[in-house]
Predicted model as a PDB file, atoms N, CA, C, CB and O in Angstrom, pLDDT in the B-factor column:
MODEL        1                                                                  
ATOM      1  N   GLU A   1      51.708 131.613  96.383  1.00 86.00           N  
ATOM      2  CA  GLU A   1      50.840 131.135  95.324  1.00 86.00           C  
ATOM      3  C   GLU A   1      51.006 132.002  94.081  1.00 86.00           C  
ATOM      4  CB  GLU A   1      49.375 131.127  95.788  1.00 86.00           C  
ATOM      5  O   GLU A   1      51.179 133.218  94.170  1.00 86.00           O  
ATOM      6  N   GLU A   2      50.952 131.366  92.944  1.00 89.00           N  
ATOM      7  CA  GLU A   2      51.132 132.043  91.662  1.00 89.00           C  
ATOM      8  C   GLU A   2      49.815 132.657  91.202  1.00 89.00           C  
ATOM      9  CB  GLU A   2      51.670 131.064  90.598  1.00 89.00           C  
ATOM     10  O   GLU A   2      48.798 131.969  91.124  1.00 89.00           O  
ATOM     11  N   GLY A   3      49.837 133.944  90.899  1.00 93.00           N  
ATOM     12  CA  GLY A   3      48.642 134.635  90.430  1.00 93.00           C  
ATOM     13  C   GLY A   3      48.437 134.447  88.936  1.00 93.00           C  
ATOM     14  O   GLY A   3      49.248 133.818  88.256  1.00 93.00           O  
ATOM     15  N   PHE A   4      47.333 135.006  88.435  1.00 94.00           N  
ATOM     16  CA  PHE A   4      47.004 134.864  87.021  1.00 94.00           C  
ATOM     17  C   PHE A   4      48.073 135.485  86.133  1.00 94.00           C  
ATOM     18  CB  PHE A   4      45.654 135.498  86.729  1.00 94.00           C  
ATOM     19  O   PHE A   4      48.513 134.870  85.162  1.00 94.00           O  
ATOM     20  N   GLY A   5      48.492 136.709  86.465  1.00 92.00           N  
ATOM     21  CA  GLY A   5      49.503 137.397  85.655  1.00 92.00           C  
ATOM     22  C   GLY A   5      50.822 136.661  85.625  1.00 92.00           C  
ATOM     23  O   GLY A   5      51.448 136.538  84.572  1.00 92.00           O  
ATOM     24  N   ASP A   6      51.250 136.169  86.783  1.00 93.00           N  
ATOM     25  CA  ASP A   6      52.509 135.421  86.845  1.00 93.00           C  
ATOM     26  C   ASP A   6      52.425 134.126  86.043  1.00 93.00           C  
ATOM     27  CB  ASP A   6      52.873 135.110  88.302  1.00 93.00           C  
ATOM     28  O   ASP A   6      53.364 133.762  85.335  1.00 93.00           O  
ATOM     29  N   LYS A   7      51.302 133.442  86.159  1.00 92.00           N  
ATOM     30  CA  LYS A   7      51.122 132.188  85.421  1.00 92.00           C  
ATOM     31  C   LYS A   7      51.088 132.456  83.918  1.00 92.00           C  
ATOM     32  CB  LYS A   7      49.826 131.475  85.866  1.00 92.00           C  
ATOM     33  O   LYS A   7      51.679 131.708  83.138  1.00 92.00           O  
ATOM     34  N   PHE A   8      50.393 133.526  83.511  1.00 90.00           N  
ATOM     35  CA  PHE A   8      50.321 133.881  82.094  1.00 90.00           C  
ATOM     36  C   PHE A   8      51.706 134.172  81.531  1.00 90.00           C  
ATOM     37  CB  PHE A   8      49.408 135.092  81.893  1.00 90.00           C  
ATOM     38  O   PHE A   8      52.054 133.688  80.454  1.00 90.00           O  
ATOM     39  N   LEU A   9      52.490 134.955  82.251  1.00 92.00           N  
ATOM     40  CA  LEU A   9      53.848 135.265  81.784  1.00 92.00           C  
ATOM     41  C   LEU A   9      54.723 134.017  81.723  1.00 92.00           C  
ATOM     42  CB  LEU A   9      54.498 136.306  82.698  1.00 92.00           C  
ATOM     43  O   LEU A   9      55.501 133.853  80.783  1.00 92.00           O  
ATOM     44  N   ARG A  10      54.606 133.145  82.706  1.00 90.00           N  
ATOM     45  CA  ARG A  10      55.402 131.911  82.706  1.00 90.00           C  
ATOM     46  C   ARG A  10      55.036 131.029  81.520  1.00 90.00           C  
ATOM     47  CB  ARG A  10      55.200 131.136  84.019  1.00 90.00           C  
ATOM     48  O   ARG A  10      55.911 130.505  80.830  1.00 90.00           O  
ATOM     49  N   LYS A  11      53.745 130.869  81.289  1.00 88.00           N  
ATOM     50  CA  LYS A  11      53.297 130.043  80.164  1.00 88.00           C  
ATOM     51  C   LYS A  11      53.693 130.666  78.827  1.00 88.00           C  
ATOM     52  CB  LYS A  11      51.777 129.847  80.220  1.00 88.00           C  
ATOM     53  O   LYS A  11      54.023 129.946  77.884  1.00 88.00           O  
ATOM     54  N   THR A  12      53.663 131.996  78.738  1.00 90.00           N  
ATOM     55  CA  THR A  12      54.067 132.671  77.508  1.00 90.00           C  
ATOM     56  C   THR A  12      55.553 132.475  77.245  1.00 90.00           C  
ATOM     57  CB  THR A  12      53.737 134.164  77.583  1.00 90.00           C  
ATOM     58  O   THR A  12      55.965 132.283  76.101  1.00 90.00           O  
ATOM     59  N   ARG A  13      56.356 132.523  78.304  1.00 90.00           N  
ATOM     60  CA  ARG A  13      57.788 132.283  78.138  1.00 90.00           C  
ATOM     61  C   ARG A  13      58.075 130.841  77.741  1.00 90.00           C  
ATOM     62  CB  ARG A  13      58.529 132.622  79.423  1.00 90.00           C  
ATOM     63  O   ARG A  13      58.998 130.583  76.969  1.00 90.00           O  
ATOM     64  N   GLU A  14      57.292 129.901  78.261  1.00 87.00           N  
ATOM     65  CA  GLU A  14      57.485 128.490  77.940  1.00 87.00           C  
ATOM     66  C   GLU A  14      57.133 128.188  76.481  1.00 87.00           C  
ATOM     67  CB  GLU A  14      56.642 127.623  78.869  1.00 87.00           C  
ATOM     68  O   GLU A  14      57.837 127.421  75.825  1.00 87.00           O  
ATOM     69  N   ASN A  15      56.065 128.775  75.974  1.00 88.00           N  
ATOM     70  CA  ASN A  15      55.629 128.519  74.609  1.00 88.00           C  
ATOM     71  C   ASN A  15      55.114 129.821  73.983  1.00 88.00           C  
ATOM     72  CB  ASN A  15      54.531 127.417  74.579  1.00 88.00           C  
ATOM     73  O   ASN A  15      53.908 130.068  73.979  1.00 88.00           O  
ATOM     74  N   PRO A  16      56.020 130.654  73.456  1.00 90.00           N  
ATOM     75  CA  PRO A  16      55.603 131.963  72.940  1.00 90.00           C  
ATOM     76  C   PRO A  16      54.818 131.896  71.635  1.00 90.00           C  
ATOM     77  CB  PRO A  16      56.807 132.824  72.737  1.00 90.00           C  
ATOM     78  O   PRO A  16      54.236 132.902  71.229  1.00 90.00           O  
ATOM     79  N   LEU A  17      54.783 130.757  70.969  1.00 91.00           N  
ATOM     80  CA  LEU A  17      54.076 130.678  69.693  1.00 91.00           C  
ATOM     81  C   LEU A  17      52.558 130.667  69.854  1.00 91.00           C  
ATOM     82  CB  LEU A  17      54.510 129.444  68.947  1.00 91.00           C  
ATOM     83  O   LEU A  17      51.845 131.094  68.946  1.00 91.00           O  
ATOM     84  N   VAL A  18      52.058 130.194  70.977  1.00 92.00           N  
ATOM     85  CA  VAL A  18      50.607 130.140  71.180  1.00 92.00           C  
ATOM     86  C   VAL A  18      50.007 131.552  71.261  1.00 92.00           C  
ATOM     87  CB  VAL A  18      50.277 129.349  72.463  1.00 92.00           C  
ATOM     88  O   VAL A  18      49.056 131.837  70.532  1.00 92.00           O  
ATOM     89  N   PRO A  19      50.522 132.443  72.113  1.00 93.00           N  
ATOM     90  CA  PRO A  19      49.954 133.807  72.111  1.00 93.00           C  
ATOM     91  C   PRO A  19      50.146 134.526  70.771  1.00 93.00           C  
ATOM     92  CB  PRO A  19      50.592 134.635  73.224  1.00 93.00           C  
ATOM     93  O   PRO A  19      49.288 135.302  70.349  1.00 93.00           O  
ATOM     94  N   LEU A  20      51.268 134.264  70.113  1.00 94.00           N  
ATOM     95  CA  LEU A  20      51.501 134.861  68.797  1.00 94.00           C  
ATOM     96  C   LEU A  20      50.455 134.373  67.800  1.00 94.00           C  
ATOM     97  CB  LEU A  20      52.919 134.527  68.291  1.00 94.00           C  
ATOM     98  O   LEU A  20      49.918 135.164  67.025  1.00 94.00           O  
ATOM     99  N   GLY A  21      50.169 133.089  67.817  1.00 94.00           N  
ATOM    100  CA  GLY A  21      49.142 132.541  66.931  1.00 94.00           C  
ATOM    101  C   GLY A  21      47.767 133.102  67.232  1.00 94.00           C  
ATOM    102  O   GLY A  21      46.986 133.375  66.320  1.00 94.00           O  
ATOM    103  N   CYS A  22      47.471 133.275  68.510  1.00 94.00           N  
ATOM    104  CA  CYS A  22      46.183 133.858  68.905  1.00 94.00           C  
ATOM    105  C   CYS A  22      46.052 135.287  68.404  1.00 94.00           C  
ATOM    106  CB  CYS A  22      46.021 133.824  70.429  1.00 94.00           C  
ATOM    107  O   CYS A  22      44.997 135.678  67.905  1.00 94.00           O  
ATOM    108  N   LEU A  23      47.110 136.064  68.533  1.00 95.00           N  
ATOM    109  CA  LEU A  23      47.078 137.449  68.050  1.00 95.00           C  
ATOM    110  C   LEU A  23      46.918 137.501  66.533  1.00 95.00           C  
ATOM    111  CB  LEU A  23      48.355 138.191  68.469  1.00 95.00           C  
ATOM    112  O   LEU A  23      46.180 138.336  66.010  1.00 95.00           O  
ATOM    113  N   CYS A  24      47.608 136.611  65.834  1.00 96.00           N  
ATOM    114  CA  CYS A  24      47.472 136.562  64.374  1.00 96.00           C  
ATOM    115  C   CYS A  24      46.046 136.182  63.979  1.00 96.00           C  
ATOM    116  CB  CYS A  24      48.477 135.556  63.768  1.00 96.00           C  
ATOM    117  O   CYS A  24      45.481 136.764  63.052  1.00 96.00           O  
ATOM    118  N   THR A  25      45.468 135.216  64.675  1.00 96.00           N  
ATOM    119  CA  THR A  25      44.103 134.792  64.379  1.00 96.00           C  
ATOM    120  C   THR A  25      43.121 135.939  64.582  1.00 96.00           C  
ATOM    121  CB  THR A  25      43.710 133.601  65.257  1.00 96.00           C  
ATOM    122  O   THR A  25      42.258 136.176  63.737  1.00 96.00           O  
ATOM    123  N   VAL A  26      43.248 136.644  65.686  1.00 97.00           N  
ATOM    124  CA  VAL A  26      42.346 137.769  65.967  1.00 97.00           C  
ATOM    125  C   VAL A  26      42.544 138.891  64.946  1.00 97.00           C  
ATOM    126  CB  VAL A  26      42.579 138.305  67.399  1.00 97.00           C  
ATOM    127  O   VAL A  26      41.575 139.502  64.497  1.00 97.00           O  
ATOM    128  N   GLY A  27      43.792 139.158  64.584  1.00 97.00           N  
ATOM    129  CA  GLY A  27      44.065 140.202  63.594  1.00 97.00           C  
ATOM    130  C   GLY A  27      43.467 139.886  62.235  1.00 97.00           C  
ATOM    131  O   GLY A  27      42.841 140.745  61.614  1.00 97.00           O  
ATOM    132  N   VAL A  28      43.657 138.661  61.774  1.00 97.00           N  
ATOM    133  CA  VAL A  28      43.119 138.259  60.474  1.00 97.00           C  
ATOM    134  C   VAL A  28      41.589 138.254  60.509  1.00 97.00           C  
ATOM    135  CB  VAL A  28      43.653 136.864  60.072  1.00 97.00           C  
ATOM    136  O   VAL A  28      40.940 138.685  59.556  1.00 97.00           O  
ATOM    137  N   LEU A  29      41.021 137.766  61.605  1.00 96.00           N  
ATOM    138  CA  LEU A  29      39.568 137.760  61.747  1.00 96.00           C  
ATOM    139  C   LEU A  29      39.004 139.182  61.707  1.00 96.00           C  
ATOM    140  CB  LEU A  29      39.164 137.068  63.056  1.00 96.00           C  
ATOM    141  O   LEU A  29      38.009 139.445  61.032  1.00 96.00           O  
ATOM    142  N   THR A  30      39.641 140.077  62.425  1.00 97.00           N  
ATOM    143  CA  THR A  30      39.189 141.468  62.453  1.00 97.00           C  
ATOM    144  C   THR A  30      39.255 142.103  61.062  1.00 97.00           C  
ATOM    145  CB  THR A  30      40.033 142.280  63.443  1.00 97.00           C  
ATOM    146  O   THR A  30      38.316 142.768  60.627  1.00 97.00           O  
ATOM    147  N   TYR A  31      40.374 141.888  60.375  1.00 97.00           N  
ATOM    148  CA  TYR A  31      40.516 142.449  59.029  1.00 97.00           C  
ATOM    149  C   TYR A  31      39.485 141.848  58.076  1.00 97.00           C  
ATOM    150  CB  TYR A  31      41.936 142.205  58.493  1.00 97.00           C  
ATOM    151  O   TYR A  31      38.943 142.545  57.218  1.00 97.00           O  
ATOM    152  N   GLY A  32      39.217 140.545  58.231  1.00 96.00           N  
ATOM    153  CA  GLY A  32      38.214 139.901  57.392  1.00 96.00           C  
ATOM    154  C   GLY A  32      36.819 140.451  57.636  1.00 96.00           C  
ATOM    155  O   GLY A  32      36.052 140.652  56.694  1.00 96.00           O  
ATOM    156  N   LEU A  33      36.487 140.696  58.905  1.00 96.00           N  
ATOM    157  CA  LEU A  33      35.173 141.262  59.216  1.00 96.00           C  
ATOM    158  C   LEU A  33      35.038 142.695  58.695  1.00 96.00           C  
ATOM    159  CB  LEU A  33      34.932 141.233  60.726  1.00 96.00           C  
ATOM    160  O   LEU A  33      33.972 143.097  58.227  1.00 96.00           O  
ATOM    161  N   ILE A  34      36.119 143.449  58.781  1.00 97.00           N  
ATOM    162  CA  ILE A  34      36.094 144.817  58.240  1.00 97.00           C  
ATOM    163  C   ILE A  34      35.897 144.776  56.730  1.00 97.00           C  
ATOM    164  CB  ILE A  34      37.403 145.577  58.592  1.00 97.00           C  
ATOM    165  O   ILE A  34      35.119 145.556  56.181  1.00 97.00           O  
ATOM    166  N   SER A  35      36.602 143.863  56.055  1.00 96.00           N  
ATOM    167  CA  SER A  35      36.437 143.720  54.603  1.00 96.00           C  
ATOM    168  C   SER A  35      35.016 143.317  54.248  1.00 96.00           C  
ATOM    169  CB  SER A  35      37.423 142.689  54.049  1.00 96.00           C  
ATOM    170  O   SER A  35      34.452 143.805  53.268  1.00 96.00           O  
ATOM    171  N   PHE A  36      34.439 142.429  55.041  1.00 96.00           N  
ATOM    172  CA  PHE A  36      33.062 142.000  54.797  1.00 96.00           C  
ATOM    173  C   PHE A  36      32.093 143.166  54.949  1.00 96.00           C  
ATOM    174  CB  PHE A  36      32.676 140.865  55.752  1.00 96.00           C  
ATOM    175  O   PHE A  36      31.173 143.335  54.148  1.00 96.00           O  
ATOM    176  N   LYS A  37      32.311 143.964  55.985  1.00 96.00           N  
ATOM    177  CA  LYS A  37      31.426 145.108  56.224  1.00 96.00           C  
ATOM    178  C   LYS A  37      31.520 146.134  55.087  1.00 96.00           C  
ATOM    179  CB  LYS A  37      31.773 145.776  57.567  1.00 96.00           C  
ATOM    180  O   LYS A  37      30.523 146.761  54.727  1.00 96.00           O  
ATOM    181  N   ARG A  38      32.710 146.297  54.534  1.00 96.00           N  
ATOM    182  CA  ARG A  38      32.902 147.255  53.431  1.00 96.00           C  
ATOM    183  C   ARG A  38      32.404 146.707  52.094  1.00 96.00           C  
ATOM    184  CB  ARG A  38      34.380 147.626  53.311  1.00 96.00           C  
ATOM    185  O   ARG A  38      32.348 147.443  51.109  1.00 96.00           O  
ATOM    186  N   GLY A  39      32.047 145.436  52.049  1.00 96.00           N  
ATOM    187  CA  GLY A  39      31.530 144.864  50.815  1.00 96.00           C  
ATOM    188  C   GLY A  39      32.588 144.223  49.934  1.00 96.00           C  
ATOM    189  O   GLY A  39      32.294 143.821  48.808  1.00 96.00           O  
ATOM    190  N   ASN A  40      33.798 144.124  50.424  1.00 95.00           N  
ATOM    191  CA  ASN A  40      34.881 143.509  49.659  1.00 95.00           C  
ATOM    192  C   ASN A  40      34.866 142.002  49.935  1.00 95.00           C  
ATOM    193  CB  ASN A  40      36.275 144.141  50.030  1.00 95.00           C  
ATOM    194  O   ASN A  40      35.633 141.502  50.758  1.00 95.00           O  
ATOM    195  N   THR A  41      33.983 141.294  49.236  1.00 94.00           N  
ATOM    196  CA  THR A  41      33.770 139.881  49.541  1.00 94.00           C  
ATOM    197  C   THR A  41      34.993 139.022  49.211  1.00 94.00           C  
ATOM    198  CB  THR A  41      32.564 139.367  48.781  1.00 94.00           C  
ATOM    199  O   THR A  41      35.276 138.062  49.928  1.00 94.00           O  
ATOM    200  N   ARG A  42      35.710 139.342  48.155  1.00 96.00           N  
ATOM    201  CA  ARG A  42      36.894 138.548  47.797  1.00 96.00           C  
ATOM    202  C   ARG A  42      37.936 138.619  48.903  1.00 96.00           C  
ATOM    203  CB  ARG A  42      37.499 139.039  46.466  1.00 96.00           C  
ATOM    204  O   ARG A  42      38.465 137.591  49.326  1.00 96.00           O  
ATOM    205  N   GLN A  43      38.233 139.822  49.371  1.00 96.00           N  
ATOM    206  CA  GLN A  43      39.208 140.001  50.450  1.00 96.00           C  
ATOM    207  C   GLN A  43      38.715 139.339  51.738  1.00 96.00           C  
ATOM    208  CB  GLN A  43      39.478 141.502  50.692  1.00 96.00           C  
ATOM    209  O   GLN A  43      39.502 138.752  52.481  1.00 96.00           O  
ATOM    210  N   SER A  44      37.428 139.434  51.994  1.00 96.00           N  
ATOM    211  CA  SER A  44      36.849 138.824  53.185  1.00 96.00           C  
ATOM    212  C   SER A  44      37.024 137.306  53.158  1.00 96.00           C  
ATOM    213  CB  SER A  44      35.362 139.186  53.303  1.00 96.00           C  
ATOM    214  O   SER A  44      37.394 136.706  54.167  1.00 96.00           O  
ATOM    215  N   GLN A  45      36.761 136.685  52.012  1.00 96.00           N  
ATOM    216  CA  GLN A  45      36.932 135.237  51.875  1.00 96.00           C  
ATOM    217  C   GLN A  45      38.394 134.826  52.059  1.00 96.00           C  
ATOM    218  CB  GLN A  45      36.428 134.772  50.504  1.00 96.00           C  
ATOM    219  O   GLN A  45      38.680 133.817  52.704  1.00 96.00           O  
ATOM    220  N   LEU A  46      39.312 135.602  51.497  1.00 97.00           N  
ATOM    221  CA  LEU A  46      40.737 135.307  51.668  1.00 97.00           C  
ATOM    222  C   LEU A  46      41.145 135.392  53.134  1.00 97.00           C  
ATOM    223  CB  LEU A  46      41.586 136.271  50.831  1.00 97.00           C  
ATOM    224  O   LEU A  46      41.923 134.567  53.612  1.00 97.00           O  
ATOM    225  N   MET A  47      40.626 136.379  53.844  1.00 97.00           N  
ATOM    226  CA  MET A  47      40.964 136.525  55.257  1.00 97.00           C  
ATOM    227  C   MET A  47      40.369 135.404  56.104  1.00 97.00           C  
ATOM    228  CB  MET A  47      40.481 137.871  55.772  1.00 97.00           C  
ATOM    229  O   MET A  47      40.982 134.978  57.083  1.00 97.00           O  
ATOM    230  N   MET A  48      39.184 134.922  55.740  1.00 96.00           N  
ATOM    231  CA  MET A  48      38.601 133.807  56.492  1.00 96.00           C  
ATOM    232  C   MET A  48      39.414 132.533  56.268  1.00 96.00           C  
ATOM    233  CB  MET A  48      37.127 133.583  56.079  1.00 96.00           C  
ATOM    234  O   MET A  48      39.561 131.719  57.181  1.00 96.00           O  
ATOM    235  N   ARG A  49      39.938 132.361  55.065  1.00 97.00           N  
ATOM    236  CA  ARG A  49      40.824 131.216  54.814  1.00 97.00           C  
ATOM    237  C   ARG A  49      42.141 131.372  55.572  1.00 97.00           C  
ATOM    238  CB  ARG A  49      41.097 131.065  53.303  1.00 97.00           C  
ATOM    239  O   ARG A  49      42.680 130.403  56.107  1.00 97.00           O  
ATOM    240  N   ALA A  50      42.646 132.589  55.609  1.00 97.00           N  
ATOM    241  CA  ALA A  50      43.878 132.849  56.371  1.00 97.00           C  
ATOM    242  C   ALA A  50      43.635 132.628  57.865  1.00 97.00           C  
ATOM    243  CB  ALA A  50      44.384 134.296  56.117  1.00 97.00           C  
ATOM    244  O   ALA A  50      44.535 132.193  58.583  1.00 97.00           O  
ATOM    245  N   ARG A  51      42.431 132.926  58.329  1.00 96.00           N  
ATOM    246  CA  ARG A  51      42.089 132.691  59.735  1.00 96.00           C  
ATOM    247  C   ARG A  51      42.165 131.212  60.069  1.00 96.00           C  
ATOM    248  CB  ARG A  51      40.686 133.229  60.048  1.00 96.00           C  
ATOM    249  O   ARG A  51      42.648 130.834  61.137  1.00 96.00           O  
ATOM    250  N   ILE A  52      41.693 130.385  59.167  1.00 96.00           N  
ATOM    251  CA  ILE A  52      41.761 128.938  59.377  1.00 96.00           C  
ATOM    252  C   ILE A  52      43.217 128.501  59.475  1.00 96.00           C  
ATOM    253  CB  ILE A  52      41.041 128.180  58.233  1.00 96.00           C  
ATOM    254  O   ILE A  52      43.556 127.683  60.330  1.00 96.00           O  
ATOM    255  N   LEU A  53      44.070 129.023  58.627  1.00 96.00           N  
ATOM    256  CA  LEU A  53      45.500 128.700  58.693  1.00 96.00           C  
ATOM    257  C   LEU A  53      46.111 129.169  60.012  1.00 96.00           C  
ATOM    258  CB  LEU A  53      46.247 129.339  57.512  1.00 96.00           C  
ATOM    259  O   LEU A  53      46.899 128.450  60.627  1.00 96.00           O  
ATOM    260  N   ALA A  54      45.748 130.370  60.440  1.00 96.00           N  
ATOM    261  CA  ALA A  54      46.278 130.891  61.702  1.00 96.00           C  
ATOM    262  C   ALA A  54      45.796 130.050  62.883  1.00 96.00           C  
ATOM    263  CB  ALA A  54      45.863 132.362  61.894  1.00 96.00           C  
ATOM    264  O   ALA A  54      46.557 129.811  63.821  1.00 96.00           O  
ATOM    265  N   GLN A  55      44.554 129.603  62.846  1.00 96.00           N  
ATOM    266  CA  GLN A  55      44.046 128.736  63.905  1.00 96.00           C  
ATOM    267  C   GLN A  55      44.778 127.397  63.902  1.00 96.00           C  
ATOM    268  CB  GLN A  55      42.534 128.516  63.741  1.00 96.00           C  
ATOM    269  O   GLN A  55      45.080 126.848  64.961  1.00 96.00           O  
ATOM    270  N   GLY A  56      45.060 126.878  62.717  1.00 96.00           N  
ATOM    271  CA  GLY A  56      45.809 125.630  62.618  1.00 96.00           C  
ATOM    272  C   GLY A  56      47.205 125.778  63.189  1.00 96.00           C  
ATOM    273  O   GLY A  56      47.694 124.888  63.886  1.00 96.00           O  
ATOM    274  N   PHE A  57      47.850 126.902  62.895  1.00 96.00           N  
ATOM    275  CA  PHE A  57      49.177 127.175  63.443  1.00 96.00           C  
ATOM    276  C   PHE A  57      49.126 127.243  64.967  1.00 96.00           C  
ATOM    277  CB  PHE A  57      49.738 128.489  62.869  1.00 96.00           C  
ATOM    278  O   PHE A  57      49.988 126.689  65.649  1.00 96.00           O  
ATOM    279  N   THR A  58      48.117 127.920  65.495  1.00 95.00           N  
ATOM    280  CA  THR A  58      47.972 128.041  66.945  1.00 95.00           C  
ATOM    281  C   THR A  58      47.758 126.674  67.582  1.00 95.00           C  
ATOM    282  CB  THR A  58      46.805 128.976  67.295  1.00 95.00           C  
ATOM    283  O   THR A  58      48.351 126.368  68.616  1.00 95.00           O  
ATOM    284  N   PHE A  59      46.925 125.865  66.975  1.00 96.00           N  
ATOM    285  CA  PHE A  59      46.661 124.527  67.496  1.00 96.00           C  
ATOM    286  C   PHE A  59      47.929 123.664  67.455  1.00 96.00           C  
ATOM    287  CB  PHE A  59      45.531 123.854  66.693  1.00 96.00           C  
ATOM    288  O   PHE A  59      48.220 122.939  68.407  1.00 96.00           O  
ATOM    289  N   ALA A  60      48.675 123.745  66.356  1.00 96.00           N  
ATOM    290  CA  ALA A  60      49.923 122.984  66.251  1.00 96.00           C  
ATOM    291  C   ALA A  60      50.938 123.452  67.292  1.00 96.00           C  
ATOM    292  CB  ALA A  60      50.516 123.119  64.838  1.00 96.00           C  
ATOM    293  O   ALA A  60      51.650 122.634  67.874  1.00 96.00           O  
ATOM    294  N   ALA A  61      51.008 124.757  67.528  1.00 94.00           N  
ATOM    295  CA  ALA A  61      51.922 125.285  68.545  1.00 94.00           C  
ATOM    296  C   ALA A  61      51.509 124.809  69.932  1.00 94.00           C  
ATOM    297  CB  ALA A  61      51.955 126.826  68.499  1.00 94.00           C  
ATOM    298  O   ALA A  61      52.363 124.487  70.758  1.00 94.00           O  
ATOM    299  N   LEU A  62      50.216 124.762  70.188  1.00 94.00           N  
ATOM    300  CA  LEU A  62      49.713 124.285  71.472  1.00 94.00           C  
ATOM    301  C   LEU A  62      50.063 122.810  71.671  1.00 94.00           C  
ATOM    302  CB  LEU A  62      48.190 124.490  71.564  1.00 94.00           C  
ATOM    303  O   LEU A  62      50.540 122.421  72.738  1.00 94.00           O  
ATOM    304  N   LEU A  63      49.830 122.001  70.655  1.00 95.00           N  
ATOM    305  CA  LEU A  63      50.179 120.582  70.748  1.00 95.00           C  
ATOM    306  C   LEU A  63      51.682 120.381  70.895  1.00 95.00           C  
ATOM    307  CB  LEU A  63      49.675 119.833  69.520  1.00 95.00           C  
ATOM    308  O   LEU A  63      52.129 119.552  71.687  1.00 95.00           O  
ATOM    309  N   GLY A  64      52.458 121.142  70.130  1.00 93.00           N  
ATOM    310  CA  GLY A  64      53.913 121.050  70.235  1.00 93.00           C  
ATOM    311  C   GLY A  64      54.399 121.410  71.625  1.00 93.00           C  
ATOM    312  O   GLY A  64      55.287 120.750  72.164  1.00 93.00           O  
ATOM    313  N   GLY A  65      53.829 122.442  72.204  1.00 90.00           N  
ATOM    314  CA  GLY A  65      54.196 122.835  73.562  1.00 90.00           C  
ATOM    315  C   GLY A  65      53.843 121.774  74.581  1.00 90.00           C  
ATOM    316  O   GLY A  65      54.584 121.550  75.538  1.00 90.00           O  
ATOM    317  N   MET A  66      52.705 121.117  74.376  1.00 90.00           N  
ATOM    318  CA  MET A  66      52.305 120.045  75.288  1.00 90.00           C  
ATOM    319  C   MET A  66      53.264 118.862  75.189  1.00 90.00           C  
ATOM    320  CB  MET A  66      50.870 119.589  74.985  1.00 90.00           C  
ATOM    321  O   MET A  66      53.611 118.251  76.200  1.00 90.00           O  
ATOM    322  N   VAL A  67      53.689 118.544  73.972  1.00 92.00           N  
ATOM    323  CA  VAL A  67      54.632 117.432  73.790  1.00 92.00           C  
ATOM    324  C   VAL A  67      55.970 117.760  74.443  1.00 92.00           C  
ATOM    325  CB  VAL A  67      54.832 117.124  72.287  1.00 92.00           C  
ATOM    326  O   VAL A  67      56.548 116.914  75.125  1.00 92.00           O  
ATOM    327  N   VAL A  68      56.463 118.967  74.244  1.00 89.00           N  
ATOM    328  CA  VAL A  68      57.733 119.370  74.838  1.00 89.00           C  
ATOM    329  C   VAL A  68      57.638 119.343  76.360  1.00 89.00           C  
ATOM    330  CB  VAL A  68      58.139 120.773  74.351  1.00 89.00           C  
ATOM    331  O   VAL A  68      58.563 118.873  77.024  1.00 89.00           O  
ATOM    332  N   THR A  69      56.548 119.833  76.919  1.00 86.00           N  
ATOM    333  CA  THR A  69      56.355 119.812  78.363  1.00 86.00           C  
ATOM    334  C   THR A  69      56.298 118.380  78.893  1.00 86.00           C  
ATOM    335  CB  THR A  69      55.079 120.562  78.737  1.00 86.00           C  
ATOM    336  O   THR A  69      56.868 118.074  79.940  1.00 86.00           O  
ATOM    337  N   ALA A  70      55.608 117.514  78.166  1.00 89.00           N  
ATOM    338  CA  ALA A  70      55.520 116.112  78.585  1.00 89.00           C  
ATOM    339  C   ALA A  70      56.893 115.446  78.539  1.00 89.00           C  
ATOM    340  CB  ALA A  70      54.528 115.342  77.692  1.00 89.00           C  
ATOM    341  O   ALA A  70      57.226 114.651  79.418  1.00 89.00           O  
ATOM    342  N   MET A  71      57.687 115.763  77.527  1.00 91.00           N  
ATOM    343  CA  MET A  71      59.033 115.182  77.411  1.00 91.00           C  
ATOM    344  C   MET A  71      59.929 115.684  78.537  1.00 91.00           C  
ATOM    345  CB  MET A  71      59.660 115.525  76.038  1.00 91.00           C  
ATOM    346  O   MET A  71      60.738 114.924  79.069  1.00 91.00           O  
ATOM    347  N   LYS A  72      59.794 116.956  78.907  1.00 87.00           N  
ATOM    348  CA  LYS A  72      60.599 117.506  79.989  1.00 87.00           C  
ATOM    349  C   LYS A  72      60.221 116.875  81.328  1.00 87.00           C  
ATOM    350  CB  LYS A  72      60.433 119.027  80.055  1.00 87.00           C  
ATOM    351  O   LYS A  72      61.092 116.620  82.160  1.00 87.00           O  
ATOM    352  N   SER A  73      58.940 116.624  81.538  1.00 86.00           N  
ATOM    353  CA  SER A  73      58.521 116.055  82.822  1.00 86.00           C  
ATOM    354  C   SER A  73      58.916 114.583  82.952  1.00 86.00           C  
ATOM    355  CB  SER A  73      57.011 116.202  82.990  1.00 86.00           C  
ATOM    356  O   SER A  73      59.029 114.078  84.069  1.00 86.00           O  
ATOM    357  N   ARG A  74      59.125 113.893  81.840  1.00 86.00           N  
ATOM    358  CA  ARG A  74      59.569 112.500  81.885  1.00 86.00           C  
ATOM    359  C   ARG A  74      61.007 112.365  82.330  1.00 86.00           C  
ATOM    360  CB  ARG A  74      59.400 111.858  80.538  1.00 86.00           C  
ATOM    361  O   ARG A  74      61.391 111.369  82.944  1.00 86.00           O  
ATOM    362  N   LYS A  75      61.802 113.375  82.015  1.00 77.00           N  
ATOM    363  CA  LYS A  75      63.237 113.312  82.336  1.00 77.00           C  
ATOM    364  C   LYS A  75      63.521 113.559  83.760  1.00 77.00           C  
ATOM    365  CB  LYS A  75      63.997 114.280  81.532  1.00 77.00           C  
ATOM    366  O   LYS A  75      64.681 113.537  84.171  1.00 77.00           O  
TER     367      LYS A  75                                                      
ENDMDL                                                                          
END                                                                             
């Protein structure tokens, strides 16, 4: 039986853009929250907009991976 770690590594190898997008989203969110705490509202707003873009990229990568997997299983 495949454990959590093995499954995670297999899924990451199949579609490496999803974990990359997740890391980018968390990084931008963290930087935006730090900017907000320091009172730099302009930078904070820019980072929240960048977070939305990073989330969109992650979602597109997830959908793309699902389409590729579905196409492979049809063959």
